[in-house]
C-alpha positions, 0 to 999 in steps of 0.5 A: 500500500502506497503512503501519501507524502505530506509536507510538514510545516514549521507551524505544525511542528510548533503545534505538536511540541506545544501540545500533542493533543491539540496537534492531533485535533488539528490533524483530524479537522476538529474545531476547538470547543473553547473558541470564546476563551481563545478569542479573549486571549487573542484580544488580551495579547493584542492590547498588550502588544499595543501597550508595549508599543506605546511604552516603547515610543514614550521611552524613545521620546524620553531619551531624545528629550534627555539628550536634547537637554544635555546638549542645550545645557552643554551649549549654555555652559560653553557660551557663558563668559568665564 
C-alpha cells in the first residue's frame, strides 16, 4: 500500500511540541470547543502588544528629550563668559 507524502510545516511542528493533543485535533479537522476563551486571549495579547508599543515610543521620546537637554545645557555652559 502506497503512503501519501505530506509536507510538514514549521507551524505544525510548533503545534505538536506545544501540545500533542491539540496537534492531533488539528490533524483530524476538529474545531476547538473553547473558541470564546481563545478569542479573549487573542484580544488580551493584542492590547498588550499595543501597550508595549506605546511604552516603547514614550521611552524613545524620553531619551531624545534627555539628550536634547544635555546638549542645550552643554551649549549654555560653553557660551557663558568665564
